[in-house]
C-alpha positions as CSV (number, residue, x, y, z in Angstrom):
1,M,-22.9,-10.3,-14.2
2,A,-24.9,-8.2,-11.7
3,E,-23.2,-5.7,-9.6
4,V,-23.6,-6.1,-5.8
5,T,-24.6,-2.8,-4.1
6,V,-25.0,-1.7,-0.5
7,A,-28.8,-1.5,-1.2
8,A,-28.9,-5.2,-0.8
9,R,-28.3,-4.9,3.0
10,P,-31.3,-5.0,5.3
11,E,-32.6,-1.6,6.4
12,A,-34.8,-2.6,9.4
13,G,-34.3,-4.6,12.5
14,G,-36.7,-6.8,14.5
15,P,-39.0,-5.7,17.3
16,G,-37.2,-3.9,20.0
17,R,-34.0,-3.5,17.9
18,R,-32.7,-0.5,16.1
19,P,-32.8,-0.5,12.3
20,Y,-29.5,-0.9,10.5
21,E,-28.1,2.5,9.8
22,P,-25.4,2.3,7.0
23,A,-24.4,6.0,7.2
24,R,-23.3,6.7,10.8
25,G,-20.0,8.3,10.2
26,R,-16.5,6.8,10.3
27,A,-16.5,6.4,14.1
28,G,-19.8,4.6,14.0
29,R,-18.7,2.2,11.2
30,L,-15.5,1.5,13.1
31,C,-17.4,0.6,16.3
32,E,-19.8,-1.4,14.3
33,G,-17.0,-3.3,12.6
34,L,-15.2,-4.0,15.9
35,R,-18.4,-5.2,17.5
36,G,-19.1,-7.5,14.6
37,Y,-15.5,-8.8,14.6
38,R,-15.8,-9.5,18.3
39,L,-19.0,-11.4,18.0
40,I,-17.7,-13.6,15.1
41,V,-14.4,-14.2,16.9
42,G,-16.2,-15.2,20.0
43,M,-18.3,-17.7,18.1
44,W,-15.2,-19.3,16.6
45,I,-13.4,-19.4,20.0
46,R,-16.4,-21.2,21.6
47,S,-16.4,-23.6,18.7
48,T,-12.6,-24.2,19.2
49,M,-12.7,-24.6,22.9
50,A,-15.4,-27.3,22.6
51,Y,-12.5,-29.6,21.7
52,R,-9.8,-28.4,24.0
53,T,-7.4,-31.3,23.6
54,S,-7.4,-30.8,19.8
55,F,-6.9,-27.0,20.4
56,L,-3.9,-27.6,22.7
57,L,-2.3,-30.1,20.3
58,A,-2.8,-27.7,17.3
59,T,-1.4,-24.8,19.2
60,F,1.7,-26.8,20.3
61,G,2.2,-28.1,16.8
62,N,2.0,-24.5,15.4
63,A,4.6,-23.4,17.9
64,A,6.8,-26.4,17.2
65,I,6.8,-25.8,13.5
66,T,7.9,-22.2,13.9
67,V,10.6,-23.3,16.3
68,L,12.4,-25.0,13.4
69,D,13.2,-21.6,11.9
70,F,15.1,-20.6,15.0
71,V,16.7,-24.0,15.2
72,A,18.2,-23.4,11.8
73,I,19.6,-20.1,12.9
74,T,21.1,-21.7,16.0
75,I,22.7,-24.4,13.9
76,M,24.2,-21.6,11.7
77,F,25.7,-20.0,14.8
78,S,27.3,-23.3,15.8
79,H,29.7,-22.7,12.9
80,V,30.2,-19.0,13.2
81,D,30.6,-16.5,16.1
82,A,28.7,-13.7,14.4
83,L,26.6,-13.1,11.3
84,G,27.0,-9.6,9.8
85,G,28.5,-8.5,13.1
86,F,25.5,-9.8,15.1
87,T,25.7,-12.5,17.8
88,L,23.1,-15.2,18.4
89,P,21.3,-13.3,21.2
90,E,21.2,-10.2,19.0
91,T,19.8,-12.1,16.0
92,A,17.4,-13.8,18.4
93,L,16.1,-10.3,19.3
94,L,15.3,-9.7,15.6
95,Y,13.8,-13.1,15.2
96,G,11.6,-13.0,18.3
97,A,10.2,-9.5,17.7
98,C,9.4,-10.3,14.0
99,S,7.9,-13.7,14.7
100,A,5.7,-12.3,17.5
101,S,4.5,-9.3,15.4
102,L,3.6,-11.5,12.4
103,G,1.9,-14.0,14.7
104,L,-0.3,-11.3,16.2
105,A,-1.2,-9.9,12.8
106,D,-1.8,-13.4,11.4
107,L,-4.1,-14.1,14.4
108,L,-6.2,-11.0,13.9
109,L,-6.2,-10.5,10.1
110,G,-4.6,-13.6,8.7
111,N,-7.8,-14.9,7.1
112,T,-7.9,-11.9,4.7
113,D,-5.8,-14.0,2.3
114,R,-8.9,-16.1,1.5
115,V,-10.6,-13.2,-0.3
116,G,-9.5,-14.5,-3.7
117,A,-11.0,-17.9,-2.9
118,R,-14.3,-16.3,-1.7
119,I,-14.5,-14.3,-4.9
120,R,-14.1,-17.4,-7.0
121,D,-16.7,-19.5,-5.2
122,G,-19.2,-16.7,-4.7
123,S,-19.3,-16.8,-0.9
124,L,-18.2,-13.2,-0.7
125,D,-21.7,-12.2,-2.0
126,T,-23.2,-13.8,1.1
127,M,-21.0,-11.6,3.3
128,L,-22.0,-8.4,1.4
129,V,-25.6,-8.7,2.3
130,R,-25.0,-9.0,6.1
131,P,-25.2,-5.9,8.3
132,V,-21.6,-6.1,9.3
133,P,-18.6,-4.5,7.6
134,L,-17.1,-6.8,5.1
135,L,-13.5,-6.5,6.4
136,A,-14.6,-7.5,9.9
137,Q,-16.3,-10.6,8.5
138,V,-13.4,-11.6,6.3
139,A,-10.8,-11.1,9.1
140,A,-12.8,-12.9,11.8
141,D,-14.1,-15.8,9.7
142,R,-12.6,-19.1,10.7
143,F,-10.6,-17.4,13.5
144,A,-7.7,-19.7,14.3
145,L,-6.9,-19.5,18.0
146,R,-4.1,-22.1,17.4
147,R,-2.0,-19.3,15.9
148,L,-1.2,-18.2,19.5
149,G,1.5,-20.8,19.2
150,R,3.6,-18.6,16.9
151,I,3.1,-15.6,19.2
152,A,4.1,-17.6,22.3
153,Q,7.2,-19.0,20.5
154,G,8.3,-15.6,19.3
155,L,7.8,-14.0,22.7
156,G,9.7,-16.8,24.2
157,V,12.7,-16.3,21.9
158,L,12.5,-12.5,22.5
159,G,12.5,-13.0,26.3
160,W,15.6,-15.3,26.1
161,A,17.4,-12.8,23.9
162,L,16.7,-9.9,26.3
163,S,17.9,-11.9,29.2
164,E,21.2,-12.8,27.4
165,L,21.9,-9.3,26.0
166,D,24.0,-6.7,27.9
167,V,22.0,-3.7,27.1
168,D,22.3,-0.2,28.7
169,W,18.6,0.0,29.4
170,T,16.9,3.4,29.4
171,P,13.2,4.2,29.8
172,G,13.0,4.8,26.0
173,K,14.5,1.4,25.2
174,V,12.3,-0.4,27.7
175,L,9.2,1.2,26.2
176,L,10.4,0.5,22.7
177,V,10.4,-3.3,23.1
178,P,6.6,-3.8,23.5
179,V,6.0,-0.9,21.0
180,M,8.1,-2.7,18.5
181,V,6.0,-5.9,18.7
182,V,2.7,-4.1,18.6
183,A,3.6,-1.6,15.9
184,G,5.2,-4.4,13.8
185,A,1.9,-6.3,14.0
186,G,0.2,-3.1,12.7
187,I,2.6,-2.9,9.8
188,F,2.1,-6.5,8.9
189,G,-1.7,-6.0,9.3
190,G,-1.6,-3.2,6.8
191,V,0.2,-5.3,4.3
192,L,-2.3,-8.1,4.8
193,V,-5.2,-5.7,4.1
194,A,-3.5,-4.3,1.1
195,G,-2.8,-7.8,-0.2
196,A,-6.5,-8.6,0.3
197,A,-7.5,-5.5,-1.6
198,F,-5.2,-6.5,-4.5
199,Q,-7.1,-9.7,-4.8
200,F,-10.2,-7.9,-6.1
201,V,-8.1,-7.0,-9.1
202,A,-5.9,-10.1,-9.5
203,G,-8.5,-12.6,-8.6
204,D,-6.2,-14.7,-6.5
205,A,-2.9,-13.2,-5.2
206,A,-2.6,-14.9,-1.9
207,E,1.0,-16.0,-2.6
208,V,1.9,-12.4,-3.5
209,Q,0.5,-11.3,-0.2
210,N,2.4,-14.1,1.6
211,S,5.7,-13.0,0.0
212,F,5.5,-9.7,1.8
213,T,4.4,-11.1,5.1
214,Y,5.9,-14.5,5.7
215,G,8.7,-13.8,3.2
216,G,9.3,-10.4,4.7
217,C,9.4,-11.9,8.2
218,T,12.0,-14.5,7.1
219,M,14.2,-11.7,5.8
220,L,13.8,-9.6,9.0
221,Q,14.9,-12.5,11.2
222,Y,18.5,-11.9,9.9
223,P,20.7,-8.8,10.6
224,P,20.2,-5.9,8.1
225,T,24.0,-5.8,7.7
226,V,24.0,-9.0,5.6
227,F,21.8,-7.4,2.9
228,A,22.6,-5.0,0.0
229,R,21.9,-1.3,0.5
230,E,19.4,-1.3,-2.4
231,L,17.3,-3.9,-0.5
232,L,17.6,-1.9,2.7
233,R,16.3,1.2,1.0
234,G,13.4,-0.7,-0.5
235,V,12.2,-2.2,2.8
236,T,12.7,1.2,4.6
237,F,11.2,3.7,2.1
238,V,9.0,1.6,-0.2
239,V,7.5,-1.2,1.8
240,P,8.6,-0.1,5.3
241,L,9.1,-3.6,6.8
242,A,12.4,-2.3,8.4
243,F,10.3,-0.5,11.0
244,V,8.9,-3.9,12.2
245,N,12.1,-4.8,14.0
246,W,15.3,-3.7,12.3
247,L,15.3,0.0,13.2
248,P,13.9,-0.4,16.7
249,A,16.2,-3.3,17.5
250,L,19.2,-1.4,16.3
251,Y,18.3,1.4,18.7
252,V,17.9,-1.0,21.6
253,L,21.2,-2.6,20.8
254,G,23.0,0.7,20.4
255,R,24.0,-0.1,16.8
256,P,24.1,2.4,13.9
257,D,21.7,2.1,11.1
258,P,23.4,0.8,7.8
259,L,21.7,3.6,5.9
260,G,22.8,6.3,8.4
261,L,19.3,7.2,9.6
262,P,19.2,9.0,13.0
263,G,18.3,7.1,16.1
264,W,14.9,8.8,16.7
265,V,13.6,7.1,13.5
266,A,13.3,3.9,15.6
267,F,10.3,5.5,17.5
268,L,8.4,6.1,14.3
269,S,7.1,2.5,14.0
270,P,3.5,3.4,15.3
271,L,3.3,6.2,12.8
272,V,4.5,4.0,10.0
273,A,1.9,1.4,10.9
274,F,-0.8,4.0,10.6
275,A,0.7,5.2,7.3
276,V,0.6,1.7,5.9
277,F,-2.9,0.9,7.3
278,L,-4.6,4.0,6.0
279,P,-3.9,3.6,2.3
280,A,-4.5,-0.2,2.7
281,S,-8.0,0.5,4.1
282,L,-8.7,2.9,1.3
283,A,-7.6,0.3,-1.3
284,W,-9.8,-2.2,0.4
285,R,-12.8,0.1,0.1
286,A,-12.0,0.8,-3.5
287,G,-11.8,-3.0,-4.2
288,V,-15.1,-3.7,-2.5
289,R,-16.8,-0.9,-4.6
290,S,-15.4,-2.3,-7.8
291,Y,-16.4,-5.9,-7.0
292,R,-18.9,-7.5,-9.3
293,S,-20.8,-10.6,-8.2
294,T,-20.2,-14.0,-9.6
295,G,-23.9,-14.2,-10.3
296,S,-24.2,-17.6,-8.5
């Protein structure tokens, strides 16, 4: 099998256009990737909005399906007053923040789980010869605007929880709520990219990737006090999913951390998102460099 190299990319542009410059520094490649991502996403959005009724129905259906998860939690609380010491509004805070974060990451980077399928059918080779960074193409391809339904549903539950909770609001707590959602999306995004990079080695590991994203979100929807300490240590220090919503939410609610971590740890979510995304991006680059064409 022939190895695909960067040399296959076009080096010159058309009349009146700059030639493609592969070595422009990290900042240049980042801007190039963002521009390519924006253009591809815009194309798919225009395609989606050509059938607006279908888009609205799909978005509503996506939100309705995710509502069933919270319905199950509500039914559970119809039989108990508290779960692990958490009331329904407190659990709804965990659920809403996690669901909104995953929905945002899934909207922006969710299509990275198709890398394995593209490797098998050879369509990844086509992307490699285009003058746009591969990750931007993979993430933006088939951009599904209907995934806004999960984000809207999560934010709706989060808003209801905040209206029901009796919280002693401070500027730090007010700021932490939106930071929790955005930083949580960054953490999930890093996990998505890492999972996509792993597929260069495993061939097709989409379900492994989903176990850390969708499976992790399902776990984070419930109070940390119902899980064993070993699991809490694992999702705090190994795969830091606890920074998505558990640690920030505990600070907002004024509750102690089961592992005894100090309260200021709740504000580390943005740094943790960067710490997850950086090695994930390096793993992605290593995976792309090791990729060998299907030859088809």
